[in-house]
C-alpha positions as CSV (number, residue, x, y, z in Angstrom):
1,X,0.5,-15.2,-13.2
2,X,4.2,-15.5,-14.2
3,X,6.7,-16.1,-11.4
4,X,8.2,-12.8,-10.3
5,X,11.8,-12.3,-9.5
6,X,12.1,-9.1,-7.4
7,X,15.5,-7.5,-6.7
8,X,16.1,-6.4,-3.2
9,X,18.0,-3.3,-2.1
10,X,18.4,-2.6,1.7
11,X,19.2,1.1,1.8
12,X,20.9,2.9,4.7
13,X,22.2,6.5,4.5
14,X,21.7,6.5,0.8
15,X,23.8,3.3,0.2
16,X,22.8,-0.3,-0.5
17,X,24.0,-2.5,2.3
18,X,24.3,-6.3,2.6
19,X,21.4,-7.5,4.9
20,X,22.2,-10.5,7.0
21,X,19.7,-12.0,9.5
22,X,18.1,-8.7,10.3
23,X,21.2,-7.6,12.3
24,X,21.0,-4.1,11.0
25,X,23.7,-2.5,13.0
26,X,26.2,-4.8,11.5
27,X,25.3,-4.3,7.8
28,X,28.2,-3.5,5.5
29,X,28.1,-1.7,2.1
30,X,27.1,-4.2,-0.6
31,X,30.2,-3.5,-2.7
32,X,32.3,-5.3,-0.1
33,X,30.4,-8.5,-0.8
34,X,29.2,-8.2,-4.4
35,X,30.8,-9.8,-7.5
36,X,28.6,-7.6,-9.9
37,X,29.0,-4.0,-8.6
38,X,32.0,-2.0,-7.5
39,X,30.2,0.6,-5.4
40,X,27.1,0.8,-3.2
41,X,25.2,3.6,-4.9
42,X,21.6,2.4,-5.6
43,X,21.3,4.2,-8.9
44,X,24.6,2.8,-10.1
45,X,23.5,-0.7,-9.0
46,X,20.2,-0.2,-10.9
47,X,22.2,0.7,-14.0
48,X,24.1,-2.6,-13.8
49,X,21.2,-4.9,-12.7
50,X,18.4,-3.3,-14.8
51,X,15.8,-5.0,-12.6
52,X,12.2,-4.6,-13.7
53,X,10.8,-5.0,-10.2
54,X,12.6,-3.9,-7.0
55,X,11.9,-4.2,-3.3
56,X,13.5,-1.4,-1.3
57,X,13.8,-1.6,2.5
58,X,14.4,1.9,3.8
59,X,16.4,0.9,6.9
60,X,16.7,4.4,8.2
61,X,12.9,4.9,8.2
62,X,12.3,1.4,9.6
63,X,14.7,2.1,12.5
64,X,13.4,5.6,13.1
65,X,16.4,7.7,11.9
66,X,15.7,9.7,8.7
67,X,14.6,8.4,5.3
68,X,15.6,7.7,1.7
69,X,12.4,8.8,0.1
70,X,13.9,10.9,-2.8
71,X,16.1,7.9,-3.7
72,X,13.1,5.6,-3.7
73,X,11.3,8.0,-6.1
74,X,14.3,8.1,-8.4
75,X,14.3,4.3,-8.5
76,X,10.5,4.3,-9.0
77,X,11.1,6.2,-12.2
78,X,13.2,3.3,-13.5
79,X,11.3,0.2,-12.2
80,X,8.2,-1.0,-10.4
81,X,9.0,-0.5,-6.7
82,X,7.6,-2.0,-3.6
83,X,8.9,-0.2,-0.5
84,X,9.1,-1.0,3.1
85,X,9.4,2.3,4.9
86,X,8.5,1.0,8.4
87,X,4.8,1.8,8.2
88,X,3.4,2.6,11.6
89,X,0.4,4.7,10.7
90,X,-2.0,5.6,7.9
91,X,0.0,8.8,7.4
92,X,3.0,6.7,6.6
93,X,1.1,4.8,3.9
94,X,0.0,8.2,2.4
95,X,3.6,9.4,2.4
96,X,4.9,6.2,1.0
97,X,2.6,6.3,-2.0
98,X,4.1,9.6,-3.1
99,X,7.4,7.8,-3.8
100,X,6.5,4.2,-4.6
101,X,3.6,2.4,-6.3
102,X,3.4,-0.3,-3.7
103,X,3.9,-0.1,0.0
104,X,4.9,-3.0,2.1
105,X,3.1,-3.3,5.4
106,X,5.6,-5.3,7.5
107,X,4.3,-6.9,10.7
108,X,7.5,-5.8,12.4
109,X,6.2,-2.3,12.5
110,X,2.6,-2.1,11.3
111,X,-0.5,-2.2,13.6
112,X,-3.5,-4.2,12.5
113,X,-5.5,-1.0,12.5
114,X,-3.5,0.3,9.5
115,X,-4.1,-2.9,7.5
116,X,-7.8,-2.5,8.4
117,X,-8.0,1.1,7.2
118,X,-5.5,1.3,4.4
119,X,-7.3,2.8,1.4
120,X,-4.5,1.6,-0.9
121,X,-4.8,-2.0,0.3
122,X,-5.4,-3.4,-3.2
123,X,-2.0,-1.9,-4.3
124,X,-0.1,-2.8,-1.1
125,X,1.4,-6.0,0.3
126,X,1.5,-7.4,3.8
127,X,4.9,-8.8,4.8
128,X,4.8,-11.6,7.4
129,X,8.2,-10.9,9.1
130,X,9.3,-14.1,10.6
131,X,12.0,-15.4,13.0
132,X,11.8,-19.1,12.8
133,X,8.1,-19.8,12.6
134,X,6.9,-16.9,14.7
135,X,5.8,-13.5,13.4
136,X,7.7,-10.4,14.5
137,X,5.1,-8.0,15.7
138,X,4.4,-5.4,18.4
139,X,0.6,-5.2,18.0
140,X,-1.2,-7.7,20.2
141,X,-4.0,-7.8,17.6
142,X,-1.6,-9.5,15.2
143,X,-1.2,-13.2,16.2
144,X,2.3,-14.5,16.5
145,X,1.2,-17.7,14.7
146,X,1.7,-17.0,10.9
147,X,-1.0,-19.6,10.0
148,X,-3.6,-17.8,12.1
149,X,-2.6,-14.4,10.7
150,X,-2.7,-15.7,7.1
151,X,-6.3,-16.8,7.6
152,X,-7.2,-13.4,8.9
153,X,-5.6,-11.7,5.8
154,X,-8.0,-13.6,3.5
155,X,-10.7,-11.0,4.1
156,X,-8.5,-8.2,2.6
157,X,-8.1,-7.4,-1.1
158,X,-4.3,-7.3,-0.9
159,X,-2.0,-7.0,-3.9
160,X,-0.1,-9.9,-2.2
161,X,1.7,-11.4,0.8
162,X,5.4,-11.6,1.4
163,X,6.7,-14.4,3.6
164,X,10.0,-13.0,4.8
165,X,12.3,-15.1,7.0
166,X,14.4,-12.3,8.5
167,X,16.7,-14.7,10.3
168,X,17.6,-16.3,6.9
169,X,18.1,-13.0,4.9
170,X,21.6,-12.8,3.3
171,X,22.6,-16.3,4.5
172,X,21.9,-18.5,1.5
173,X,20.7,-21.1,4.0
174,X,17.8,-22.4,1.9
175,X,14.1,-22.8,2.8
176,X,11.7,-24.9,4.9
177,X,9.7,-26.1,1.9
178,X,7.2,-28.1,3.8
179,X,6.3,-25.1,6.0
180,X,6.2,-22.9,3.0
181,X,3.9,-25.2,1.0
182,X,1.6,-25.3,4.0
183,X,1.4,-21.5,4.1
184,X,0.9,-21.3,0.3
185,X,-2.1,-23.7,0.6
186,X,-3.7,-21.5,3.2
187,X,-3.9,-18.2,1.4
188,X,-6.0,-16.9,-1.5
189,X,-3.5,-14.1,-2.2
190,X,-0.4,-14.1,-4.4
191,X,2.6,-15.1,-2.2
192,X,6.2,-14.0,-2.5
193,X,9.1,-15.6,-0.6
194,X,12.1,-13.9,0.9
195,X,15.1,-15.0,2.9
196,X,17.9,-17.5,2.2
197,X,17.6,-18.3,-1.5
198,X,20.7,-20.1,-2.7
199,X,20.2,-20.1,-6.5
200,X,18.2,-21.3,-9.4
201,X,17.2,-24.6,-7.9
202,X,15.5,-22.9,-5.0
203,X,13.5,-20.8,-7.4
204,X,12.3,-23.9,-9.2
205,X,11.3,-25.4,-5.9
206,X,9.3,-22.3,-5.0
207,X,7.5,-22.5,-8.4
208,X,6.7,-26.2,-7.8
209,X,4.9,-25.4,-4.5
210,X,2.9,-22.6,-6.1
211,X,4.7,-19.5,-4.9
212,X,4.2,-16.5,-7.1
213,X,7.6,-14.8,-6.7
214,X,10.8,-14.4,-4.7
215,X,12.9,-11.6,-3.2
216,X,16.5,-12.0,-4.2
217,X,19.7,-10.1,-3.4
218,X,22.6,-12.2,-2.1
219,X,22.2,-14.8,-4.8
220,X,22.4,-12.1,-7.4
221,X,25.4,-10.4,-6.0
222,X,27.3,-13.7,-5.7
223,X,26.5,-14.6,-9.3
224,X,24.2,-17.6,-8.5
225,X,21.2,-15.9,-10.2
226,X,22.0,-14.3,-13.6
227,X,21.2,-10.7,-14.2
228,X,19.1,-11.4,-17.3
229,X,16.4,-13.1,-15.2
230,X,15.8,-9.7,-13.4
231,X,15.4,-7.6,-16.5
């Protein structure tokens, strides 16, 4: 399959914010950091970026304070969307699929029971949310060891797996390629990387180790990744 470049929008109160290290209370409107957009309206950003594939993190829903569902639906009319809406139940999965074609089951919020029973599992992705080399998860049935969890995921017919280094998001700090290559070799599923991409050279390195795609935002907004690669 061709390498996918997926544009990320972290949305809070209807605006795109600049995500850094998962420190959500300190996020600022993306227009304060971006070289490519002058405001933080998601639809205006889509008009500029024209991304074919978009990852939306609904930060309000993830943090338990409202949602941005109607906005997600509007963006879904313009691009293929995978959405992290802070899934905690099967009902959340059902709700999510009314607004986006793919739902992200992030270990930060999702219980193993939901992964087990998700009837949309072949359309959905599991996100291994990492700080360092440890999974962020509340459910004791999900192992903290990402390698152990990866081996458990092989039995599911997933659309893919996201390896998301939350502590590197928005930092441009690069990647632990050796660790990533090890993870890539352990899974039968398509695998997408997120967190810390600096520019085109990092994308080439990801392709070289067999990754199937990357989540990008900061490197797009600072001009290191050209817009035409997203459209």
